[in-house]
C-alpha positions as a Python dict, from the first residue, in 0.01 Angstrom:
ca = {
    (1, 'X'): (0, 0, 0),
    (2, 'X'): (271, 252, 166),
    (3, 'X'): (457, 184, -213),
    (4, 'X'): (105, 303, -367),
    (5, 'X'): (88, 580, -175),
    (6, 'X'): (471, 673, -262),
    (7, 'X'): (413, 604, -645),
    (8, 'X'): (100, 892, -600),
    (9, 'X'): (344, 1159, -445),
    (10, 'X'): (568, 1084, -715),
    (11, 'X'): (364, 1095, -978),
    (12, 'X'): (225, 1409, -885),
    (13, 'X'): (598, 1575, -784),
    (14, 'X'): (667, 1498, -1153),
    (15, 'X'): (343, 1672, -1258),
    (16, 'X'): (431, 1978, -1074),
    (17, 'X'): (766, 1970, -1173),
    (18, 'X'): (700, 2015, -1509),
    (19, 'X'): (495, 2226, -1498),
    (20, 'X'): (744, 2451, -1332),
    (21, 'X'): (952, 2364, -1644),
    (22, 'X'): (705, 2478, -1905),
    (23, 'X'): (633, 2735, -1701),
    (24, 'X'): (1012, 2879, -1681),
    (25, 'X'): (1104, 2814, -2027),
    (26, 'X'): (834, 2926, -2229),
    (27, 'X'): (778, 3277, -1962),
    (28, 'X'): (1163, 3309, -2077),
    (29, 'X'): (1071, 3347, -2402),
    (30, 'X'): (758, 3533, -2398),
    (31, 'X'): (942, 3785, -2149),
    (32, 'X'): (1256, 3812, -2432),
    (33, 'X'): (991, 3860, -2710),
    (34, 'X'): (823, 4161, -2524),
    (35, 'X'): (1205, 4325, -2495),
    (36, 'X'): (1272, 4262, -2904),
    (37, 'X'): (1194, 4609, -2991),
    (38, 'X'): (1403, 4736, -2729),
    (39, 'X'): (1705, 4501, -2780),
    (40, 'X'): (1663, 4619, -3181),
    (41, 'X'): (1687, 4976, -3102),
    (42, 'X'): (1979, 4942, -2823),
    (43, 'X'): (2175, 4724, -3013),
    (44, 'X'): (2107, 4862, -3381),
    (45, 'X'): (2068, 4534, -3523),
    (46, 'X'): (1825, 4364, -3764),
    (47, 'X'): (1485, 4195, -3632),
    (48, 'X'): (1577, 3870, -3728),
    (49, 'X'): (1932, 3842, -3532),
    (50, 'X'): (1755, 3921, -3194),
    (51, 'X'): (1487, 3702, -3342),
    (52, 'X'): (1711, 3413, -3367),
    (53, 'X'): (1874, 3488, -3058),
    (54, 'X'): (1574, 3440, -2868),
    (55, 'X'): (1512, 3132, -3047),
    (56, 'X'): (1770, 2971, -2961),
    (57, 'X'): (1632, 2976, -2566),
    (58, 'X'): (1407, 2688, -2658),
    (59, 'X'): (1668, 2560, -2996),
    (60, 'X'): (1979, 2507, -2900),
    (61, 'X'): (1980, 2589, -2546),
    (62, 'X'): (1698, 2330, -2564),
    (63, 'X'): (1868, 2035, -2770),
    (64, 'X'): (2223, 2094, -2557),
    (65, 'X'): (2095, 2114, -2160),
    (66, 'X'): (1835, 2196, -2023),
    (67, 'X'): (1473, 2216, -2210),
    (68, 'X'): (1525, 1869, -2386),
    (69, 'X'): (1676, 1688, -2080),
    (70, 'X'): (1417, 1793, -1861),
    (71, 'X'): (1096, 1809, -2070),
    (72, 'X'): (1184, 1479, -2262),
    (73, 'X'): (1238, 1314, -1913),
    (74, 'X'): (911, 1464, -1749),
    (75, 'X'): (705, 1435, -2055),
    (76, 'X'): (814, 1032, -2054),
    (77, 'X'): (777, 995, -1711),
    (78, 'X'): (429, 1159, -1692),
    (79, 'X'): (337, 872, -1967),
    (80, 'X'): (435, 624, -1741),
    (81, 'X'): (313, 707, -1392),
    (82, 'X'): (-51, 821, -1556),
    (83, 'X'): (-125, 547, -1719),
    (84, 'X'): (-534, 601, -1776),
    (85, 'X'): (-553, 956, -1724),
    (86, 'X'): (-227, 1061, -1899),
    (87, 'X'): (-433, 1323, -2112),
    (88, 'X'): (-538, 1536, -1767),
    (89, 'X'): (-202, 1470, -1578),
    (90, 'X'): (-22, 1631, -1937),
    (91, 'X'): (-295, 1938, -1943),
    (92, 'X'): (-215, 2000, -1544),
    (93, 'X'): (163, 2001, -1640),
    (94, 'X'): (102, 2209, -1954),
    (95, 'X'): (-68, 2441, -1750),
    (96, 'X'): (262, 2595, -1647),
    (97, 'X'): (286, 2734, -2055),
    (98, 'X'): (-62, 2921, -2011),
    (99, 'X'): (64, 3051, -1675),
    (100, 'X'): (400, 3148, -1821),
    (101, 'X'): (208, 3339, -2135),
    (102, 'X'): (-6, 3529, -1921),
    (103, 'X'): (192, 3613, -1640),
    (104, 'X'): (549, 3700, -1799),
    (105, 'X'): (440, 3969, -2074),
    (106, 'X'): (328, 4188, -1771),
    (107, 'X'): (607, 4106, -1534),
    (108, 'X'): (860, 4200, -1810),
    (109, 'X'): (698, 4506, -1931),
    (110, 'X'): (729, 4651, -1537),
    (111, 'X'): (1064, 4531, -1490),
    (112, 'X'): (1170, 4727, -1807),
    (113, 'X'): (967, 5034, -1674),
    (114, 'X'): (1148, 5002, -1328),
    (115, 'X'): (1496, 4875, -1398),
    (116, 'X'): (1529, 4920, -1778),
    (117, 'X'): (1633, 4672, -2004),
    (118, 'X'): (1917, 4512, -1868),
    (119, 'X'): (1783, 4519, -1538),
    (120, 'X'): (1465, 4322, -1640),
    (121, 'X'): (1728, 4090, -1792),
    (122, 'X'): (1946, 4031, -1493),
    (123, 'X'): (1627, 3980, -1326),
    (124, 'X'): (1452, 3730, -1568),
    (125, 'X'): (1786, 3539, -1555),
    (126, 'X'): (1752, 3534, -1168),
    (127, 'X'): (1400, 3419, -1234),
    (128, 'X'): (1496, 3120, -1457),
    (129, 'X'): (1816, 2993, -1259),
    (130, 'X'): (1556, 2852, -993),
    (131, 'X'): (1468, 2565, -1278),
    (132, 'X'): (1826, 2443, -1146),
    (133, 'X'): (1771, 2382, -800),
    (134, 'X'): (1424, 2270, -884),
    (135, 'X'): (1627, 1989, -1126),
    (136, 'X'): (1816, 1926, -868),
    (137, 'X'): (1506, 1706, -704),
    (138, 'X'): (1534, 1469, -1043),
    (139, 'X'): (1725, 1163, -995),
    (140, 'X'): (1813, 958, -1322),
    (141, 'X'): (1818, 587, -1328),
    (142, 'X'): (2158, 476, -1321),
    (143, 'X'): (2259, 363, -1691),
    (144, 'X'): (2518, 93, -1755),
    (145, 'X'): (2665, 9, -2134),
    (146, 'X'): (2688, -320, -2200),
    (147, 'X'): (3008, -413, -2354),
    (148, 'X'): (2850, -677, -2606),
    (149, 'X'): (2868, -535, -2955),
    (150, 'X'): (2605, -755, -3086),
    (151, 'X'): (2382, -515, -2888),
    (152, 'X'): (2408, -250, -3050),
    (153, 'X'): (2358, -300, -3438),
    (154, 'X'): (2407, 59, -3540),
    (155, 'X'): (2724, 59, -3381),
    (156, 'X'): (3083, 146, -3577),
    (157, 'X'): (3340, -68, -3673),
    (158, 'X'): (3665, 102, -3449),
    (159, 'X'): (3796, -232, -3334),
    (160, 'X'): (4117, 0, -3371),
    (161, 'X'): (4022, 297, -3107),
    (162, 'X'): (3841, 167, -2832),
    (163, 'X'): (3743, 540, -2773),
    (164, 'X'): (3545, 610, -3052),
    (165, 'X'): (3427, 221, -3039),
    (166, 'X'): (3292, 304, -2640),
    (167, 'X'): (3188, 624, -2767),
    (168, 'X'): (2962, 472, -3072),
    (169, 'X'): (2783, 212, -2811),
    (170, 'X'): (2731, 500, -2597),
    (171, 'X'): (2521, 716, -2880),
    (172, 'X'): (2356, 389, -2957),
    (173, 'X'): (2238, 291, -2628),
    (174, 'X'): (2113, 615, -2589),
    (175, 'X'): (1973, 755, -2899),
    (176, 'X'): (1756, 508, -3045),
    (177, 'X'): (1759, 591, -3430),
    (178, 'X'): (1583, 329, -3527),
    (179, 'X'): (1270, 532, -3397),
    (180, 'X'): (1347, 717, -3659),
    (181, 'X'): (1209, 468, -3870),
    (182, 'X'): (895, 416, -3729),
    (183, 'X'): (603, 595, -3915),
    (184, 'X'): (394, 662, -3600),
    (185, 'X'): (740, 886, -3446),
    (186, 'X'): (810, 1034, -3795),
    (187, 'X'): (486, 1181, -3792),
    (188, 'X'): (502, 1352, -3441),
    (189, 'X'): (876, 1502, -3533),
    (190, 'X'): (736, 1656, -3856),
    (191, 'X'): (423, 1769, -3652),
    (192, 'X'): (622, 1903, -3342),
    (193, 'X'): (837, 2092, -3638),
    (194, 'X'): (543, 2269, -3794),
    (195, 'X'): (395, 2303, -3410),
    (196, 'X'): (686, 2488, -3294),
    (197, 'X'): (751, 2706, -3593),
    (198, 'X'): (386, 2868, -3551),
    (199, 'X'): (402, 2854, -3168),
    (200, 'X'): (768, 3035, -3140),
    (201, 'X'): (691, 3265, -3388),
    (202, 'X'): (348, 3364, -3226),
    (203, 'X'): (537, 3382, -2864),
    (204, 'X'): (828, 3631, -3000),
    (205, 'X'): (681, 3849, -3228),
    (206, 'X'): (282, 3886, -3105),
    (207, 'X'): (392, 4172, -2855),
    (208, 'X'): (641, 4357, -3124),
    (209, 'X'): (350, 4355, -3374),
    (210, 'X'): (98, 4488, -3166),
    (211, 'X'): (364, 4799, -3054),
    (212, 'X'): (480, 4785, -3475),
    (213, 'X'): (102, 4882, -3511),
    (214, 'X'): (81, 5141, -3272),
    (215, 'X'): (-51, 4922, -3006),
    (216, 'X'): (51, 5045, -2672),
    (217, 'X'): (301, 4775, -2486),
    (218, 'X'): (79, 4673, -2203),
    (219, 'X'): (-230, 4662, -2430),
    (220, 'X'): (42, 4440, -2665),
    (221, 'X'): (76, 4256, -2337),
    (222, 'X'): (-257, 4153, -2258),
    (223, 'X'): (-277, 4008, -2582),
    (224, 'X'): (-1, 3761, -2478),
    (225, 'X'): (-232, 3730, -2175),
    (226, 'X'): (-554, 3653, -2360),
    (227, 'X'): (-417, 3371, -2565),
    (228, 'X'): (-259, 3246, -2235),
    (229, 'X'): (-607, 3243, -2088),
    (230, 'X'): (-702, 3051, -2392),
    (231, 'X'): (-440, 2832, -2377),
    (232, 'X'): (-525, 2700, -2024),
    (233, 'X'): (-884, 2643, -2102),
    (234, 'X'): (-800, 2497, -2395),
    (235, 'X'): (-592, 2253, -2202),
    (236, 'X'): (-877, 2188, -1985),
    (237, 'X'): (-1110, 2115, -2252),
    (238, 'X'): (-900, 1859, -2371),
    (239, 'X'): (-972, 1558, -2147),
    (240, 'X'): (-1348, 1628, -2255),
    (241, 'X'): (-1286, 1585, -2691),
    (242, 'X'): (-1069, 1320, -2584),
    (243, 'X'): (-1418, 1136, -2475),
    (244, 'X'): (-1608, 1211, -2801),
    (245, 'X'): (-1341, 1233, -3036),
    (246, 'X'): (-1059, 1040, -3190),
    (247, 'X'): (-672, 1163, -3069),
    (248, 'X'): (-594, 1229, -3467),
    (249, 'X'): (-930, 1406, -3533),
    (250, 'X'): (-873, 1672, -3252),
    (251, 'X'): (-495, 1717, -3359),
    (252, 'X'): (-628, 1796, -3717),
    (253, 'X'): (-939, 2033, -3626),
    (254, 'X'): (-786, 2232, -3361),
    (255, 'X'): (-445, 2293, -3573),
    (256, 'X'): (-672, 2370, -3839),
    (257, 'X'): (-780, 2636, -3612),
    (258, 'X'): (-453, 2760, -3512),
    (259, 'X'): (-373, 2840, -3887),
    (260, 'X'): (-714, 3038, -3958),
    (261, 'X'): (-631, 3228, -3621),
    (262, 'X'): (-250, 3301, -3737),
    (263, 'X'): (-412, 3424, -4064),
    (264, 'X'): (-653, 3610, -3862),
    (265, 'X'): (-360, 3807, -3691),
    (266, 'X'): (-213, 3887, -4032),
    (267, 'X'): (-497, 4082, -4151),
    (268, 'X'): (-642, 4218, -3844),
    (269, 'X'): (-266, 4361, -3836),
    (270, 'X'): (-355, 4507, -4141),
    (271, 'X'): (-640, 4688, -4002),
    (272, 'X'): (-499, 4740, -3671),
    (273, 'X'): (-786, 4579, -3499),
    (274, 'X'): (-713, 4517, -3118),
    (275, 'X'): (-1059, 4393, -3046),
    (276, 'X'): (-967, 4186, -3345),
    (277, 'X'): (-666, 4109, -3240),
    (278, 'X'): (-797, 3996, -2867),
    (279, 'X'): (-1008, 3712, -3094),
    (280, 'X'): (-732, 3598, -3228),
    (281, 'X'): (-511, 3531, -2984),
    (282, 'X'): (-747, 3364, -2760),
    (283, 'X'): (-849, 3125, -3033),
    (284, 'X'): (-522, 3049, -3126),
    (285, 'X'): (-441, 2985, -2754),
    (286, 'X'): (-737, 2785, -2692),
    (287, 'X'): (-701, 2565, -3000),
    (288, 'X'): (-354, 2518, -2959),
    (289, 'X'): (-348, 2342, -2629),
    (290, 'X'): (-555, 2042, -2735),
    (291, 'X'): (-356, 1993, -3010),
    (292, 'X'): (-45, 1975, -2844),
    (293, 'X'): (-173, 1710, -2591),
    (294, 'X'): (-342, 1492, -2853),
    (295, 'X'): (-20, 1502, -3016),
    (296, 'X'): (198, 1358, -2702),
    (297, 'X'): (-117, 1133, -2648),
    (298, 'X'): (-106, 970, -2953),
    (299, 'X'): (290, 905, -2883),
    (300, 'X'): (167, 718, -2572),
    (301, 'X'): (-83, 547, -2712),
    (302, 'X'): (121, 396, -3000),
    (303, 'X'): (477, 364, -2823),
    (304, 'X'): (604, 58, -2613),
    (305, 'X'): (637, 244, -2238),
    (306, 'X'): (1001, 161, -2305),
    (307, 'X'): (1039, 405, -2532),
    (308, 'X'): (860, 666, -2466),
    (309, 'X'): (1120, 877, -2311),
    (310, 'X'): (1328, 827, -2648),
    (311, 'X'): (1021, 944, -2882),
    (312, 'X'): (982, 1239, -2656),
    (313, 'X'): (1342, 1346, -2666),
    (314, 'X'): (1320, 1333, -3040),
    (315, 'X'): (988, 1525, -3073),
    (316, 'X'): (1114, 1800, -2843),
    (317, 'X'): (1450, 1792, -3058),
    (318, 'X'): (1227, 1852, -3419),
    (319, 'X'): (1073, 2123, -3165),
    (320, 'X'): (1362, 2304, -3138),
    (321, 'X'): (1461, 2324, -3502),
    (322, 'X'): (1139, 2434, -3573),
    (323, 'X'): (1190, 2721, -3301),
    (324, 'X'): (1476, 2849, -3407),
    (325, 'X'): (1344, 2835, -3811),
    (326, 'X'): (1081, 3076, -3692),
    (327, 'X'): (1302, 3291, -3513),
    (328, 'X'): (1495, 3362, -3782),
    (329, 'X'): (1277, 3334, -4063),
    (330, 'X'): (1002, 3555, -3934),
    (331, 'X'): (1205, 3824, -3872),
    (332, 'X'): (1396, 3778, -4173),
    (333, 'X'): (1050, 3834, -4333),
    (334, 'X'): (957, 4136, -4131),
    (335, 'X'): (1316, 4314, -4228),
    (336, 'X'): (1238, 4259, -4579),
    (337, 'X'): (885, 4359, -4585),
    (338, 'X'): (853, 4575, -4334),
    (339, 'X'): (557, 4421, -4161),
    (340, 'X'): (480, 4124, -3985),
    (341, 'X'): (208, 4057, -4204),
    (342, 'X'): (381, 3781, -4404),
    (343, 'X'): (537, 3657, -4106),
    (344, 'X'): (220, 3571, -3978),
    (345, 'X'): (95, 3432, -4302),
    (346, 'X'): (393, 3175, -4307),
    (347, 'X'): (340, 3081, -3943),
    (348, 'X'): (-17, 2963, -4005),
    (349, 'X'): (59, 2799, -4373),
    (350, 'X'): (354, 2621, -4182),
    (351, 'X'): (134, 2515, -3901),
    (352, 'X'): (-129, 2370, -4138),
    (353, 'X'): (125, 2145, -4359),
    (354, 'X'): (265, 2013, -4015),
    (355, 'X'): (-53, 1791, -4058),
    (356, 'X'): (-165, 1793, -4390),
    (357, 'X'): (1, 1502, -4550),
    (358, 'X'): (-77, 1312, -4199),
    (359, 'X'): (-422, 1171, -4299),
    (360, 'X'): (-295, 1039, -4658),
    (361, 'X'): (-18, 868, -4432),
    (362, 'X'): (-253, 728, -4235),
    (363, 'X'): (-443, 621, -4525),
    (364, 'X'): (-130, 421, -4680),
    (365, 'X'): (-60, 274, -4323),
    (366, 'X'): (-445, 120, -4319),
    (367, 'X'): (-451, 29, -4691),
    (368, 'X'): (-75, -196, -4665),
    (369, 'X'): (-221, -358, -4330),
    (370, 'X'): (-563, -460, -4519),
    (371, 'X'): (-301, -634, -4761),
    (372, 'X'): (-104, -854, -4531),
    (373, 'X'): (-411, -943, -4339),
    (374, 'X'): (-583, -1079, -4672),
    (375, 'X'): (-237, -1224, -4754),
    (376, 'X'): (-240, -1637, -4695),
    (377, 'X'): (-90, -1737, -4374),
}
C-alpha cells in the first residue's frame, strides 16, 4: 500500500516539475519576444538576428542542455506514470506554458519600465536559474553500456580505435536511430517541426507586430496573455474531446484552426484591429492546446513504454529545429518586407503543411495492412 502511495506522490511530482519546466522555458521565450523591438534598437541590428538569438533558447539550448534533457524525460515519465489519465496529466503539466504566456509579457514590460532592458534581462536570467535547482531533484536511472557489440547493430566497426568504438556503442545505446524508420514517429517529428515553427514564431513576433502597428506595449502584452488564457482553456477541453473524437481527428481539426488564426493575425494586422487580434490570439492559444496534447497522446498509445523517452527526445529535437528556423525566417521576412503580414501567413502555411500529408500516409498504411491481412498464411 505504501508503495502505491509513493508512486502517486512521484507521479504528481513529475507532473508539477514538468509544469515548472514549461513555465520557465516558454516564459523566457515570450519575455525576450517582448524585448525584441528594444533589443533591435539598442544593438542597431536586423530583426532576424535578434529573432534567431531568441529562438536559440528552445533551439540550440534545447538540444544541447536543458529543455531536451528535462522535457524529454518528463514527457516520457508522464506517459509511464499516468497510464489511464495521461491526457489529463499532460494537460495539467502543460498549463505551465499557458501561465508563462500570461504572466511573463506583463512582468517583462514592468521590469523594463523600472530597471531598463539590461536589468530586465538580469532578473529574467535569475528567475530562470531556479530551474537548475528544481532540475537537481530529478534522479536519473543509472545506465550501463554493455560491452557486447552484437547489442548495437548501428555501431561502427572501429576495432583499431577503442575510444571511437566506445563512443559509437554509447551513441547507439542512448540514441535509438531505428525509431526514425517508424512511420508513427516520423509523423510526430514532422508535426513537431511545423508546430514549433508556428508556435515559436507567434511567441516571438506577436508583441513586436502589435507594437509595429501602433498598439501600446501593455496592450500588446495583453494579446499574449489572452492567447495564454485560451491555451489554458484549450488544454482543459482535451480530456473531454478525447472521449468524443479520435486523437488524430482532434489534431487535424485544431491544427486547421491554428492555421486560420495565424492567417487572421496577418490580415487583422493590416487593418490595425486590436479587437480582431484579441479574437485571433485567443483562438490560436485555444486550438494549439488540444493539438499538442493529441500529438503526444498518439505517440503514447502507439509506442512501446520503454521507447517513449526516446520518441519524446526526437520530437523535441524536431521542435528545436523548427524553433530556430522560425526565429530566423520570420524575422528575415519582416526585414525584407517591412511588415509581419507575410511572416504570419508563412506561420499558418507551415502549421498546415505539418499535418496535411498525414491523412494520406494513414491511408497508405491502412491499404498495406489490408493487403498483408489478405495474404495466405
